[in-house]
N, C-alpha and C positions, 0 to 999 in steps of 0.2 A: 348618812343622817336619816334616810328613809328606810333603811334595812330593818326588817322584822327579825329579831333575834330569837324569839320563842314561837313555838307552833300553836300553843294553846294559852288561854288566859282566863282566869276565874274572876268574874266581876260580881259586885253586889250593888243593887239599886235599892235605896232605902226609902220606902214609902212610910214616912213617919209624920207625926204631928209635933210642931214646936211647942214650947211653953210660951204661949202667945203674949207678946209684949214684954217678955222677960228674957233679955239677952243672956245674962250670966247662966240662968237655969238651962237655956237651950244649948249653950256651949257645953255644959256638963252632960246633957243628954247626948249631944253629938259625940263627945269623947267616949261615952259608954257604948254607943252604937258602932263606932269604929272598932272598938275592942271585940264586940260580938261578931262583926263581919269578918274581921281578921282571923278570929278563932275558927271560923268555918272555911278558911283558906282563901278569902278574897284578896286579890292583888290590886284591884281598883274599886273604890267605894264612891258611889255617886249619891249626893243628897239633892233635895228639890230646890226649886226657885225660892229665893228669899226665905230660906229655912230659919234664918236668924234676922229679925225677931218675929217673923211670920209674914204671910201674905195677908194684908188687911182687908180681906174680902168682906163686903157688906158695909163698910164704914165710909162716910163722906168727909170726915174731918171738918164738918161745918161749911164746906164749900158749896156755894151756889154762884151762878153767873152774876158777877157784879157785887158779891158780898161774901164775907166770912164771919165766923162767930168766934168769940173768945173761948167758949167751951171746946169748940173744934180745934182751936189752936193748942189747947192743953192736951187733948188726945194726941195731936201730932207731935207735941214736944215729948210725950211719953214714948212714942214710936222712935223719934229722933234719938232720945237719950239711950235707948236700948239697941241702937244700930251699931255697926262695926267700923272702926277706923282701921284702914289697911295701909301698912302693917300696924299692928297694935297688940294689946294683951290678948284679945280673943284669937287672933291669928296665931299667936305664939302657943296658946293652949292647944289649938287644933293641930298645928304643926308638930308639937311634941307628941300628940297621940298618934299621928301618922308615922312619926319616926319610931316610936315604941313598937308599933305594929309592923313597920317596914312595908307600908303600902302607899299607893297613890290615893289621894282624896280630892274630890271636887265638891264644892258646896256653894249654894246660892245664899247671898246675904244682902241686906240693905246696907250699903256702904255709906258711911258719913265722911265726907271729904275732910282731910285734916286741916285745911286752910279755910275754905268757905263753909257755908252751912247748907249746902245742897246735898240731897240724898241721891244715891244711884242704885239701881238694881244690878247686882254684880255677881259674877261667877268666879270663884277662886280655885286655883289649882295648887295642890301641895304634893311634893315629892316624898319618896319613902325615907329620905333623910330628914324630913320635916321642913325642908326649904319651901318657902312660898314661891312657886315657879312662875306665876303669872296671874292675871285677872282679865276678865272681859266685862265691860260695862254695857248694859243693854242700849242699843242704838236708838230705839224708838219705843218708849212706853206706850201702852195701848189704852185708848179711851181715857177714863178717869184716872188711870195710873199716872197720867201726865201732871196731875195735881200733886203727886207725891215725889216722883223721881225725875231727875234731870236726864239729859241725853248723853250717851257715850259718844266716842268718835272712833275713827279707823285705827288709832294707835293701840287699841286693845282687842283687835280681832285675833285672839291668842290661840295658837296651836303649840302643843308641847311634844317633844320627842321622848318616846319611851321604848323599852325593849319589845313592846307589843305593836309598835307602829305609832303613828302620830295621833294624838288625842286632842280634840277641840270640839266646839259646839256653839250653839246659839240659844237664847233664852226665850221660851214661850213663843209669842207670835212673831218674833224676829224670824222664825222658821218659815214664815210666809213671805219674807223678803227674798225674792228670787236671786238678786245679785249678791245678797249677803251669803246665801247658801253657796253660790258659785265661788265666792271669795274663800270659803272654807275648803271646798273641793280643790281649788287652785293651790292651796297650801298642803295638799296631800293628806287630809284627814282620813283616818281609817276607823277610829273609834269616835263616833259622833254623839255628843251629849246634847240632850234636849230637856233640861230642867224646866218645869212648866207649872202653871196653875190651871191648865185647861183639862177638863175631864170629859169633854164631849166625845161621843162616838166618832164623829168626823175627824177628831184629832188623831185617832188610831190610823185612819186612812192617810193622814199627813205623814205620820211617822213611818209607815210602810213605804210610802212613796219616796221619802228621803233615802231610806235604806237602798231601794232599787236604783234611784237616780244617782246617788253618790257612791254606790257599790261599797258600802261601809256598814259596820254594825251600828245600830242606833240604840242608845240607852236613854229612854224617856222616864223621867222621875217626877212624880207629883206628891203633894202632901195628902194626908187623910185628916180632915178637920171636922169636928162637931161643934155646934153652936155653944154647947155647955163648956167648951174649952176656953172661951173668951173671958177675960176678967169681968167680974160683976160691977166694978167701980168705974168703968169707962164712962165718960161724959155722954157719949152717944150710943151707949149699949142698947137703948130702946130701938135703934135702927135695925137691930137684928131680929126683932120680934116677928117680922114677916118671913124670915129666912127658914128653910127646912132645918131639921135637927142635924142632919148630915150635910154640911155646907160644901164639902169637897170629898167625894167618894174615892178619889185617887185615879187609877187607870195607868199606873206605871207599867212599863213593858220593856222587853229586850228583843230586838229584831235583827235578823241576819241579813247579809247583802242580797239575798234572793227575795227579801220582803216577807219572810216567814217569821212567826213568833218563835223565839227560843224560850221565853218565859213571860208569863202574864197574858193579857193585862190583869192586874190585881185591883179589885174593886171592893169597897165596903169595909176596909179594915187597914190598920197599920200592919206593915210586914216588910220582909226582906226578900227580894228576888235574887236568887243566885243562879249563875250559869257559867258553864265552861265554853268559851268561844273558840271555835275552830278557825284559827287565823288563816289557814290555807284557803278558806272560802273567799278571802279577799282577792286572791290571785285568780282563782277559778272563775269567779263571776266577771272578771275583767276580760275574759276571752272574747265576749261579744259586745261589751260596752265599757268604756272608760271615759267619764265626763270631761276630763282634762287631758286625755291622751289620744288614742286612735279614733275616738268618736267625737273629737273636738274639731272645730273649724276656725282656727285663729285668723285665717285669711279673710273670713267673713265677719266674725264677731271678735270684739276685744273688750276685756274688762279692765277698767282703771280703778284702783283702790287707793284713796288718799289716806296714808297711814300716819301722817303727822297729827299731833294732838291739837286740840282747840285752844 
C-alpha cells in the first residue's frame, strides 16, 4: 500500500484567482486550468484553499460581537449559494475534467453540507479516473473564519494512495497544529499539500520546516487576488476600500524533503508552478530522520486520533 511505483512525478501548483462569489464560473475556470496543466505533463494538480467560490478576505458579513445585519446576511447567502455540495454537480464537472486529463486533482472549496446549512472549508481529492477519492474538512477555522465555517472532525484526516506515494495535507493554519501534522506523518504522507490563504514571509519558513520535519515534498498553494476582482454589487463592498489593490500576492511554492525550494515562491501574479519531483529523495532523507520510524519514541510519546465523525 505504501510502495512508490514511480521514481519521478510532475506536479502543478495553480496560483490562480477565482471568479469571486461565482461558483459556476470558477468551476469552468478550474476545468480550463486542469486541461492546461495536464497538457504540460502534470500528474497531480493542486488548487488553493477555498478556490470555489473564493476566500472572502476583507469581508465581515455584517458580524459584530452581539449583533448581525440583514445586509451582511445577504452577502453571506450569496457566498452560501455559490458554495459546493459534496458530491454534487460541481464535483462531477471537476471529476470529469480529471478523468479526461488522466490526472490527480486536489482543490479547496467552501463545502455546503447537503443536510444542514453549515459551511466547511474543505479540501477535495480526485483520482485520474474522475472518482472523488476523499475530502478533508478544516479542523479549526482561524479567527474570524469561525463566523463562516464550521469545524471538521477526525473522520476526514484523509490520505490517499497513489503510484507516487501517499498524498495528504492540512489547510492553512491547521499546519500550525502540531498533533495534526503528526497525524498526517503517522499515515505515511509523502506528498504533503498545504492549500492556504497565508502570504506572509514567515509562512515560507513553516512550509520549509514541515518538509524537513515530515521528510516529504510540500506543495503550498495560494490564490492571487486583486481588490478589483470582487463584485461591485456586494452589500459590504465598501469594507474593501481600505484594502490594498493586491489583496493576496500568492507565495505558492514546492519544497523538497531537504527543505529546499524546487519551485517558487511565486508572488505578484497568477501562474502555474511545474516541477519534476525526484521521489528517491523521500528515501534518502530518511537515512538520518524518520518522524514516525527510527527517530520516533512511541515508548515515551503516543498520539491518539479520534477518527469517528461528530
